N, C-alpha and C positions, 0 to 999 in steps of 0.2 A: 726703397726706406729715404727719407728727406736725409740732405746734410746739410750743415752748415759751418759755416769757419769766421772762427771768431777772434781777432788780435787785436793785442792789448799792448797798448809803448809803452817803454821803461824808458828810463832815466835817473841819470845822481841826482838826487833829494825828493825824488816822485815823493807824495802822501801816498803810506803803504794802503790803509783803506779803500782807497780809490781805482789802485788795481784789484786785489781781495776782495772788494766786498763784491763786484763784479764778476769778477774767478769765479765764485764761491754759487752766485745764481746761474751764470750760464754753463756752469759746469754740470750746476742737477739735472737740466736736459736731458741728459741719457737717462739717468735717475726714472724718469716719469712720462717719458715719452718713448718710441722703437725710433726715432732722429740718431742720427751719426754727427753727435758735435765734439768740431776739431776747435782745440782753441793754444793757441802760440803766445808767446812771448817775444817782439820785435825791439830790438834796442841796438841803439851805437857800440855800447861793451859786452863783455861778455857776462859779469856781474853786475846787476843791478844792486846800488845801495842806497834803499829809499833814507828816507826824512829822520829816522827813528831808529835806522842801521840792523834792519830789515835782507839780510837777501836774496835775491833772482836770479837763477837764471836764465837768459834769453831761450829760445824756442830758436829763431833766423834774427839775424844783420837787420837791417834797412835796407839792403841793397834787392830783396825779393822786387818780380815783378806780378806777382803773381796777388791778386786782393782779396776777397773776401765779403761775406753778408755783413758782420760789424768791426768797423775799427774802432775800440774804446783809446781815447784819450782823459789824461787822469793829471791830476795837479798835483801845487804844490810848490814849497820855492823853486822848485827846478825849471820847473813848469817860464816862473816869473824871472828869473834872475837873469841876468844874459851868460853862455858857455858853448862854448863849443860842441857839449854834447846838443844842448838845447836849438844850436846851431842847424846841426846836423837832421834831428827830428821835425823842425820847422822844413828845412827843403824834402826831406820825405812826407811830408804831412800835401804840401803844395805840387808835387807829381803824384801820387798815390791815393789822395784821398778820393779822385774822382771811378776807379776800382771795386770801392762800397757800394753797398744797397742803402747800408743809415752809418753814420758818422756820429757815436758818444759820446760825449763831453762829461768830466766831473773836476767839478769844482774848478778851481782854474785854469783848468786845461780851456778853458774858453782864450785865453790869450796866446795858447798854441796855432788855436784855430786865427783869431785875428794876428795874429801874424804870418802865419799862411795865408791871408786872404780869402777865409773860407767864411766869414761873417755879414758879407757884404750882401745890403739890403735885408738880410737877416733879423730877428727878434732873438732876444736871446736872455740865457741870465749865469749866473756867476757865483761864489760863495759872497753874501752876504756884503762881508769888510771889504772886499774890491769891488764891488757894484757901480757904483759911481765913479769910478780908475778906467773903468773900460766902457761907460759912457763919456766918456771923456777922448776919448779915443773915436771916437765918434759913431760906436751903435746903440742901437736900441735894447735897453736892460731892461729888463719887468722880476721883477720880489717874487718869481713863482717856482717850486722848488725843481717844476721840469717844464721844458719849453722846448714844443714839437716847431721844426720849421721846416718844409722841407724832406729834406734826407738828412738832417741836423737836428742833435736832441738836443740838451744842454740841463745841466742843473746845479743845484746850488751846490752847500760843502759837503763830502766830506759819505753821510751815511747814506744823502740825496743819490748817489750815484749805485746805492743797492737797487729802490726806489724807481729807479730812469731804466735796470736793465730787467725790472718786472717787469715793468710799460712792454718795455723792447721784446721781450717772451709774448707778450698779450697782440703784437705787430708779426710777432713768426708764428706764432702759433694760434695763443689761445686764452680768455679770460680765467677759463677752466686748466689749464697748465700752468700756466701763472699762479693759480691760485693752491693748486699743490705744490711749488716750490714753497711758495709763502708760509705751510704749515711743514715741511721738511727744513728748513731751516730757524722753524720757529721766528718768524719775524712777528715783530705786536703790531708793527700796520696792516689790516686789508685792503685787498686788489682796491675792493670800491673805494674806499681814503685815498689809494693810491693816484687813483684812474680820475680823479676827481682835483685831485692836484695837479695835474697837468695841464698845461697850456698851450692849446696846440693852437697853430697860428695857421690861418687861410684868408683869401683874398681881402674879405670885407675887414678881418680887424689886424693887416701886417701892420701896421704904421699905430696903434695904439696899443699900450698898456692896457 
């Protein structure tokens, strides 16, 4: 039986759907395959208070040494504004990201990747309202809904995390498995349209928007 481990970073003022959207997609893997999929919330505090007040209990603190298959880095106000929690998350990313096969950021989670030095020489995207700010930090930012460069996958605002997670399912399994999840969650965007919106960076187009 295939086993995968998906970790989600949590911190104060994180955008709810940035976590819950991907969590729902990856959670459906056990419904449509015989794979064992372990989902975990990693956070500096026992309770994560999200942007609109949703409270999420962490599974593990940030001191765990074991990596996993995918690390989901959500965005929101807490990903952009300085705080002690944000610093802990960035420090964790700096040391732990190498233990994961794929890093998936949603919305302004890319600012955490920037802070952790993970966007160097990569093409990326982020929420449309913050793309110019990220460019000013020296990065190549493109207006695509999902961007895949190496083992880092970035996505634009909030709902794009669902698209990016479904794309990751195609990488871990197949298009047909992702399509089954689309049907289970009654997502209105078909997989062929989601895949058409993914901008994959190769050696030939690394610096080309």
